[in-house]
N, C-alpha and C positions, 0 to 999 in steps of 0.2 A: 440303455435305459435313460441316460441323460438327455439324448436327443429327443426321445419320446416325451419326456417331461417338459422339455423346452417347447415342443410343438403344442402340447396341451396348454401351457402357459400363454402362448401366443393366441390360441383360440379364446381363452378366458379374457385376455387383454382386449380383444376385438369386441366382445360383449360389454366389457366395462367401459371402454371408450364410447360405445354407442349410448350407453345409459347416461354417461356424464354429459355428452353434448346434446342429448335429446331435446331439452328445453330450448336450446339456442337455434335449432334447425327450423327452416320454413316448413309449413304443413305439407307442401308438395316438393319432392326432390327428384332430380333426374336419376334414372336407372338404366338408360340405354342411349347410345350414340350411333349415328348412321355412318356410312362409308366416308362422308365428307366431314366427319368429326363434329357433327351437329347433334344436339340433344333432340331426340325424337320420341321420348317416352318418359312420363313422370309417374310417381307413385307416392302414397302417403309416407311420411317420414319413418313410420314404424317399419314399413316394408323395406325402404331404402337403407335404413340403419341396421336392421337385424337379419336381412336376407343372407348377405355374405357370411356373417358369423355363423348362421345356421348351416349354411353349406359347408363351411370349414369344419363344424362340429360333426356333421354327417359323414364327410369324407374321412375324417380321422377315426370315427367310430367304425366305419366299414373296414378301414385298413388295419384296425386292431382286431376285428372279429373274423374277417374272412380267412386269414391264414390259419386260424385255430380250427375252422370247420372244414378246411380243405382235406380231402382224402389223402393228398400228397403233402400234408403239413410237415412231415419230417424233412422235406427238401428245402424248407425255407431258411434253416439255420445258416448255411454258408453265405446267403446274400441278404439276410435280414437287415444288417447294418446299412447296406446300399439302399434298401427300400426306405429305411428310416430317414436317410439323407434326402431322398427324392420327396418324401412326405414333408420334411421340414421346408424344403425349397418351395413346394406347392403352397404350403400354409403361409409362408412369408410373402409370397407373391400375391395371394389373395388378401393378406393384411394390407399390403401397399395399395391395392386397388380400393379396398375399404377406406383407407386413409384419403385417397383421392376423392371418394364420394363425400366424405366429411368436409374436405377442403372446399369442394364446390358448394356445399351447403353454407359455408362461411363467406362465399363470394369470390374465392380465388378461381381463376380460370387459366388453364394451360392444357395443351393437347393431351388427350387421354392415350394417344398412341405412344407417347413417351413412357407410359406406365405399362400398357398391355403388351406391346411388342417385346420389350426386354423380358417380361415375365414369360411369354410363350417361348422366346428364344432360349432362355436359360433352362426352361423345362425340357425342351428338346435336347439341349446339350447334356443336361444331367442324366436324362433317360438314356441317351446314346452312350454316355460314359460308363454307366453301370449295367447296361443291358447284357453285355456278355457274361455277367455273373449270375443272371437269372437262371435258376434251376427249374427243372421240369415241374410244373404246378398247374393248377386249374384256374387261377384268378389273375395272375400278373404276367404280362408279356404278350407276345404275338400268338394268340390262341386261334388256330384254324384246325380243321379236321386233319391236316397233314402234320402240323407240329405236335398236336396232342396224340397222334397215333404212333409217333416214333421219337424216342428221346434223342437220337442222333440228328434227326431233321430239326428238332427243337433247338439244339445247341448250335448247329450250323446257321440256321435262320437268324438267331439272335446275334451271333457274332458278326454276320454280314449286315444285318439291318441297323446295328449300332452305328455304323459309319454313315448311313443315310440320315439318321436322326441328328448326328453331329453336324453334318453338312446343312441339313434343313434348319437347325437352330441358328447357325451362323448366317444363313440367308435371311432368316426372319429378322435378326438384329440389324443386318445390313439394309433391310428395306426401310429403315427409319429415314434414310436419305432420299427416298422416293417421294414424289408428290402425294399428298394425302388421298386424293380421290382414287388412286389406283392401288394404294397399299393393301386395302382389304382384299382385293381380287388376287393380288400376288400371294398374300398369306394363305388364302383358301387354296390356291393352286399348289403351294408348297406342301401344305398339310395333306391334301389329297394325294399328291405324288408320292410323298414319303410313306403314307399308310398303304397305298395301293402296291407300291414296290415291295414293301415289307411282307405283305401277304403273298405277293407273287414269288418271293424268295422261298416261302414255305412249299409252294407247289413245285418250284424248280428243284429244290433239294430232295423232295419226295420222289420226283421222277428219276433223279440222278441216283438215289439210293436203290430204287427198284432195279435199275439197269446194272 
């Protein structure tokens, strides 16, 4: 419960910070950067300052509600603490990105990749670390027809995919040393490879179970 409260406090802090700095910000603020780390889209400061806090609010609301309406909600208890930690890391990461947006509004400039890539990397690492604990459910984890049809396939898939997520997270963090123009392509390739391989594991263990 302490982690959940802390997460909601972070969401509230994001909204409060936006309200405090609102008058100081320029009318148009950057909201997107291209593969070359150049700003390529702007929006009114109301959007730039409150979009991420709103996303944080929505994600946390969904993560609070969905387990309660899951037909398999009784399976969440053994790994709820793991979900809470992942939820906290996600919220903190979004808060850091929100802070970057505010810093840019004040005129500070530094590469957004030093914010986004560690966030993605730690998200993959956290997910991989806790994924083996994920119990059979309808909303969290690798949900394919194969994993949802068989609890044994679910368990084996998540145990094996966890290693892929950890490796992917380390590779994403390591990509910080690469030239900026190719970082985006490498990150996309890593994410696609990890997700595709994880889904493939569900099919593999399903065939193996049938045999």
